[in-house]
N, C-alpha and C positions, 0 to 999 in steps of 0.2 A: 910436960905440958906442951901441947902443940899450939902454935899460934897460926892463925890464918890471916893471910893478907888479902884484902879485896882485890879481886882481879879486875882489870879494866875491861869495861864492856864497849864494844865497838858499835856505834850507831849505824843501823842499816839505812842507807840512803835510798829513797825511792827513785826509781828510774824516771827520767823525763817522760817516757811514753805513758807510764801509769798516771802521772800527774796530768798530762795532756788529756788522756782518756777521761779522767775524773772531771776536768774542767768542761770538756765537750759534753759529757753526760749531764752535768749540772745546767749548762746553757740550754741543752735540749729539753730538760725538765721544765725550766723556767718558760721556755717558748711554748711548751705544751699547755702549761697552766694559763699563760696569756691567751693562747688560741682558744682554750675552753671558755675563758671568761668572755672573750669577744663573741664567740658563737652563742653563748647563753644570752648576752645582751641583744644580739640580732634576733634570736629566737623569740625573746620577750617582746621586741619591737614588732615582729611579724604577728604575734598573737594579738597585740594591742591594735594593730592595723586591721586585722580580721574582725576583731570585736567592734571597732568603730565602723567598719563596712557593714556589719550585720545591723548595728543600731541605725546607721544611715538608711539602709534598705527598709527597715521597719518604719522609720519616720516617713520615708517616701511613700510607702504603702498606705500609711494613715493619711498622709496629705492627699494622695490620689483618691482615697475613699471619700474624704471630705469634699474634694472637688467634684467627684461624681454625684454626691448627694446634692451639692449646690446646683449643679447642672440640671439634675432632675427637678429640683424645686423651681428653677427658672423656667424650664420647659412647661411645667404645670401652670405657672403664672401666665406664660405666653398663651397656652391653650385657653385658659380662663378668659384672658383679655380678648383673644380672637372671638371667643363665643359671645362675649359682651358686645363686641363691634358688630357681629352678625345680627344680634338682636336689635341693635339700634338701626341698622340699615333696613 
């Protein structure tokens, strides 16, 4: 009968260069994720500002249209009043 004795296994130590490389890669990955999140927030803010700008432009156009119609109404009233003044004279 043969008996086997467990052989001792030696742990392989990772060299510092591989550990450093892993840490650097992990930090770069975290930085890339952070950069992506910041760029997404900025992109969303830009889209929101563009939307607000478009809405503002439409509101100004409506306001200008209303102002023009009031000016035309006032001009018609002025012409009507001038005609009445001429009739009285």
